[in-house]
N, C-alpha and C positions, 0 to 999 in steps of 0.2 A: 812872226806874228806882229801886227800893228797894235797900238794901244787900244784901238776900238774893237779888236777881235776879242772874243770870249774864249778862254782856255777851257777845254773839256773838263779839267780838274775842278775849275770854278763852278761849272754847271753841276758836276757830280756832288760837290760839297753842299751847294744850296738845295739840290734835289733831295739828298739824304736828310738834310736838316728839316726841310718842309715835310717830308714823308714821316719822319720820326715825330715831329711836333703834331702833325695832323692826327696820326694814329693814337697818340697819347691822350688826345682830348675827344676822340670819337669821330673824327673826320677821315676821309680817304682821298688820296690823290688818284687821278685818272690812271687806270692800269695800263693804258697804252703809253709805255715809257718813252718811245721816240717822240710822240706828240707832246707829252708832258715836259720832256726835256726842252723842247722848242719854246714852250710857255715859260719855263724857268729862264731860258736865255732872254726872253722878252722882259722878264722882271729885272734881270741884271742890267739890260740895256736901259730900261727906264730908271733904275737906281742911278746909273751913271749920268743919264741925261737930265733928270729932274731932282735927284737926291732922295727919291722915295719910290716905293714899289707900286707904281700905277699899274692897273690891270693891263696886261699886254694886249688885250683885244678891244680896248676902248681908246679914244682920243683924249689924252690928258692935256690940260691947259699949261702945265708947267708951274702953276701956282698951287702949292700944296693945300692951302686953305680952301680953294675952290674944288679940289680933287679928293678931299678926305673920304668921300663916299665911295671912291673907286680905288683907294689904296688897298692892296691885297692883304688879307681877305676883305673883299668889299662888303658894303652894307647890304647888298642884295644876295649874297651867297646862300644864306640859309633858306630864304624863301624860294630861290631857284632850285636848291637841292630837294626841298619838300615837294615842289610842284612838278619839276622836270627831271629830277634825278641827277642833275649836274648844275654847276654854276654857269654863268654866262660864257666864260671862256673855256669851261670844262676842265679846269685844273683840278677842282674838287668834284667828287661824285658821291652819291648816296650809297649806303650799304647795298641796296637792291641793284643799283647800276654796277657796283663792284662785282657782285655775284652773277651778273648777267641776267638778272630777273627783270631789269628795266633797260630798254634801249635808250642810249643817249642820242638825242636829236637836237635840232636847232632850238635855241632858247631865245625868246623875245627879250628885247632890252627893257629893263624896269627903270633905268635911270631917267628921271624927268628931263625934259629939254632945258637948256641953259637958263631960259627966262623964268623957269619955275623953281630952280634950285635955290636953296637957302632962304626961301620965303618964311619969315617968322610966323609961327602958328600962334593964334590967339590962345592964351593960357588962362584958364579959370581956376581960381583957388577954391578948394572944397575941403573944409575941415583941416586946414593946414597942409593938405597934399595938393600938388599940382595935378590937374587932370591929365592923364596919359592918353595918347592917341592909339596905343596898342594894348592888348591884354598883357598882364604880367603873369608869368608862369613860375611855379615853385616846384623844385624837385623835392618830393616827399622823403627821399633818402637823406640828402645832405643839406637841403635848404637853399641851394643855388637858385637865384632869381634871374629871370630874363624877360624883357619886354619885347614881344614880337607877335605876329599873327598866330603862330602855333608853337608848341614846345619843340626843342631840338630833338633830333633822332636819338641822340645819346647825350647824357649830361656830361659836360666837359670836366666836371670835378670828380664825380664818383663813378661815372660810366653807367649810371642807371638808364634803362631804356625809356623811350618816349612815354609809355603808358604810366610811368612812375611820377609824371608831372601832374599838378593840379592847377587850376586857374586860381591865382592869388588875388588879383585886382581886376 
């Protein structure tokens, strides 16, 4: 085996780690283990190539600061899970997709084109708070806060279901 080859044990170790971590906080890896293991190989390859887990289905620049939005888990994962039942590369799937209630299909790219990435947003100050571009959701069970279009399927802290979230800001 050459230095660039990835040992099956290395894939197994990372696959098991990702699966354990995902399930602990309410996420799920794609149940197609052969497909998922190939994505894990891609993460390992990108870790070796760039020094970080760039999404295996996107073209990384090799500059971490420019690729932070596509470091796995990427910034687009949760929105893709809610809308399509899987993230862009389909490493993560929703509970409905895991149960076979939702078919995983092609997911359109949410990542903005390079010329639009990192554009500073105008920030207005209101009563000491910075205006946020997304609603903030609060878990009524544990108080976990997240800023995104909609609340997560499961709270990563207490595992409360999506309906346990309320709009906070």
